C-alpha positions in Angstrom: -17.3 -0.1 -8.7 -17.6 -1.1 -5.0 -15.0 0.0 -2.5 -12.3 -2.5 -1.7 -12.6 -4.3 1.6 -10.2 -6.1 3.9 -10.8 -8.3 6.9 -11.9 -6.7 10.1 -10.3 -9.5 12.1 -8.8 -13.0 11.7 -11.1 -15.8 10.4 -11.0 -19.6 10.0 -12.9 -22.3 8.2 -12.4 -26.0 8.4 -13.7 -28.6 5.9 -13.1 -32.2 5.0 -12.8 -33.6 1.4 -12.3 -37.4 1.0 -10.8 -37.8 4.4 -8.3 -34.9 3.9 -8.8 -32.2 6.4 -8.4 -28.5 5.3 -8.1 -25.6 7.6 -8.2 -22.1 6.1 -6.9 -19.2 8.2 -7.1 -15.6 7.0 -5.9 -12.3 8.4 -5.7 -8.6 7.5 -2.1 -7.6 6.6 -0.7 -4.3 5.4 2.8 -5.5 4.3 4.3 -8.6 2.7 6.4 -9.0 5.9 3.2 -9.2 8.0 1.8 -11.8 5.6 4.8 -14.0 5.9 4.9 -13.5 9.7 1.3 -14.8 9.8 2.3 -17.8 7.7 5.1 -18.6 10.1 2.7 -18.3 13.1 -0.1 -20.5 11.9 1.6 -23.1 9.6 1.5 -26.6 11.1 4.9 -28.4 10.6 3.1 -31.7 11.2 0.6 -31.1 8.4 1.0 -32.5 4.9 0.9 -29.0 3.2 0.6 -25.4 4.3 -0.4 -23.5 1.1 -0.9 -19.8 1.0 -1.4 -16.6 -0.9 -1.6 -12.9 -0.1 -2.8 -9.8 -2.0 -1.7 -6.3 -0.9 -2.7 -3.8 -3.6 -0.6 -4.6 -6.7 1.7 -7.0 -4.7 0.8 -10.7 -4.4 2.5 -14.0 -3.8 1.3 -17.6 -3.6 2.9 -21.0 -2.8 1.8 -24.6 -3.4 4.0 -26.0 -0.6 4.6 -29.3 -2.4 1.2 -29.7 -4.0 1.2 -30.0 -7.8 1.9 -26.6 -9.4 -1.1 -24.4 -9.8 -3.5 -26.5 -7.6 -3.3 -24.7 -4.3 -1.6 -21.3 -4.0 -3.1 -19.8 -7.2 -6.7 -20.9 -6.3 -6.3 -19.4 -2.9 -5.2 -16.1 -4.5 -8.1 -16.4 -6.9 -10.4 -16.7 -3.9 -9.0 -13.6 -2.3 -9.5 -11.6 -5.6 -12.9 -13.2 -6.2 -14.1 -12.1 -2.8 -13.0 -8.5 -3.5 -10.6 -8.6 -0.7 -7.3 -6.6 -0.4 -4.6 -6.5 2.2 -5.3 -10.1 3.2 -3.4 -13.3 3.6 -4.9 -16.8 3.6 -3.1 -20.0 4.7 -4.8 -23.3 3.9 -3.4 -26.3 5.8 -4.0 -29.8 4.6 -3.8 -33.1 6.5 -3.7 -35.9 3.9 -6.5 -38.5 4.4 -5.2 -41.3 2.2 -7.2 -40.6 -0.9 -5.8 -38.6 -3.8 -8.0 -35.7 -5.0 -6.5 -35.1 -8.4 -5.6 -31.7 -9.8 -9.2 -30.5 -10.2 -10.1 -31.8 -6.7 -7.2 -29.9 -5.2 -8.1 -26.7 -6.9 -11.7 -27.0 -5.7 -10.7 -27.9 -2.2 -8.0 -25.2 -1.7 -9.9 -22.5 -3.5 -13.2 -23.5 -1.9 -11.8 -23.5 1.7 -10.2 -20.1 1.2 -13.3 -18.6 -0.5 -15.7 -19.8 2.3 -13.3 -18.6 5.0 -13.3 -15.1 3.4 -17.0 -15.1 2.7 -17.8 -15.7 6.4 -15.2 -13.2 7.7 -16.2 -9.8 9.0 -15.1 -7.0 6.7 -14.2 -3.4 6.8 -13.9 -0.9 4.0 -10.5 0.1 2.9 -10.2 3.9 2.9 -7.5 5.4 0.7 -5.9 8.5 2.1 -4.3 11.4 0.2 -2.0 14.2 1.3 -2.3 17.8 0.5 0.0 20.7 1.2 -1.4 24.2 1.9 0.2 27.6 2.0 -1.8 30.6 3.2 -1.4 34.1 4.8 -1.6 34.4 8.5 -4.9 36.2 8.3 -6.5 33.1 6.9 -5.3 30.7 9.7 -8.7 30.7 11.5 -10.7 30.0 8.3 -8.2 27.2 7.2 -8.2 25.5 10.6 -12.0 25.6 10.8 -12.3 24.0 7.4 -9.8 21.3 8.1 -11.5 20.5 11.4 -14.9 20.3 9.6 -13.4 17.6 7.3 -11.6 15.8 10.1 -8.3 16.3 8.2 -5.2 15.3 10.1 -2.7 18.2 10.3 1.0 17.5 10.3 4.2 19.4 9.8 2.8 22.9 10.3 5.4 25.6 9.6 5.5 29.4 9.6 7.6 31.9 7.7 7.5 35.5 6.6 4.9 34.8 3.9 2.5 32.9 6.2 1.8 29.3 7.1 2.4 26.0 5.5 0.8 22.8 6.6 0.5 19.2 5.3 -2.8 17.4 5.8 -4.1 13.9 5.4 -7.7 12.8 4.7 -9.7 10.3 2.8 -9.0 10.7 -0.9 -12.7 10.8 -1.7 -13.0 14.1 0.2 -10.1 15.8 -1.4 -11.9 17.8 -4.1 -14.6 19.0 -1.7 -11.9 20.1 0.8 -10.0 22.0 -1.9 -13.2 23.9 -3.0 -14.1 24.7 0.6 -10.6 26.0 1.4 -10.7 28.3 -1.7 -14.1 29.6 -0.7 -13.1 30.2 2.9 -9.9 32.1 2.0 -11.2 33.8 -1.2 -8.8 31.8 -3.2 -5.7 32.9 -1.2 -4.8 29.4 -0.2 -2.2 27.6 -2.4 -2.7 23.9 -2.7 -0.3 21.2 -3.9 -0.3 17.4 -3.7 3.0 15.7 -2.7 4.4 13.3 -5.2 3.9 10.4 -2.8 1.1 8.0 -3.8 -2.1 7.9 -1.7 -1.6 5.5 1.3 -4.2 2.9 2.2 -5.4 2.8 5.8 
């Protein structure tokens, strides 16, 4: 399974279908609030319709903005999913050209504009991060820090008590098992590892 991707930057694609103009605008977003803010920014009040969809992990929404149900927002969402894109919002604005497209024509026009916009957009890989809590004796501090630095792990919330040190680290989830093995080797298995209950966070 290929890694999920998101947009590296905003993208746009314009097309015309039977004199109706369609403009697809896409952006990377990390939250539903950011997706709706993008919609508010780019929607054209003078246009006939501003239809949209976003996908952020398991969260998604779409809106037909007055087009017949299922002919605009859902095809835009299908384009996002079909392009293997996550953490993305697409707004497709239509200026009516006087010729009705029919339900099938609308699905093709909205879905096609969104898909082409995403296909042309520069992408970046979405890296999923995980957190790990470590507890170790003072004597192993040097070995632990050297291992964390070698993996580029971000240290946070380092604390010391009578038993030694505790630190929380964050790193790409794909490197988690290798880091655990390296820490055990470096400390002769004196390090204690636990993963917080919080789910991995996407970057």
